[in-house]
C-alpha positions in Angstrom: 239.1 48.3 296.2 239.3 45.1 293.8 238.2 41.9 294.4 238.1 38.6 292.9 235.2 35.3 293.1 237.4 32.3 295.1 236.8 28.8 294.9 238.1 26.9 297.9 237.9 23.3 297.7 238.7 20.5 300.8 241.2 17.8 300.5 240.0 14.6 301.1 244.1 14.4 302.9 242.7 17.7 305.0 243.7 21.5 304.0 241.9 23.8 301.4 242.9 24.3 298.0 242.4 28.2 297.0 241.5 29.3 293.0 241.4 32.4 291.5 239.0 31.8 288.1 239.5 35.5 287.1 243.4 34.7 287.4 244.8 31.7 285.6 247.4 29.8 287.8 246.8 31.6 290.7 246.2 28.9 293.6 247.0 28.7 296.9 246.5 26.4 300.4 246.5 26.0 303.9 245.3 23.4 306.7 242.4 25.4 307.8 240.6 27.8 306.1 241.9 30.8 307.5 245.3 29.8 306.9 243.9 29.1 303.0 241.8 32.6 302.5 245.3 34.2 304.0 247.3 32.4 301.7 245.4 33.4 299.3 245.3 37.2 299.7 249.3 37.0 299.7 249.1 35.0 296.3 246.5 37.6 294.8 248.5 40.1 295.5 252.0 38.4 294.5 250.0 37.6 291.0 249.0 41.6 291.0 252.3 42.5 291.6 254.0 40.7 288.4 251.7 41.9 286.1 251.9 45.0 287.2 255.7 44.6 287.2 255.7 43.9 283.1 253.3 46.5 282.8 250.4 44.0 281.8 247.0 45.2 282.7 245.3 43.8 286.0 242.4 41.9 285.2 238.8 43.0 286.8 236.4 40.6 287.4 233.0 41.3 286.2 229.5 39.7 286.5 230.7 36.6 288.1 227.8 34.6 289.5 228.3 31.1 291.5 225.7 28.2 292.0 226.0 25.3 293.0 224.1 23.1 290.2 222.4 19.1 291.7 223.0 16.5 289.2 220.1 13.7 289.4 220.7 10.3 290.2 223.3 9.2 287.5 223.7 5.4 286.9 227.7 5.8 287.9 226.9 7.2 291.2 225.0 9.1 293.6 
């Protein structure tokens, strides 16, 4: 099984955008989280299929860590 870390961002206008840091240029979106995740799976599969068709190496994610980093109050906003 292969897997990738995704980043899900809520849009101000509604909906969600999904990016895959290990696969540059691999993005998707959806009107809700579930749709965004379904579309992300399809986008990742299409991305990997294209790499395979061109004979390129399939990227493997190794040692990825995500963490939310809080910053102290700054002069220009909170």
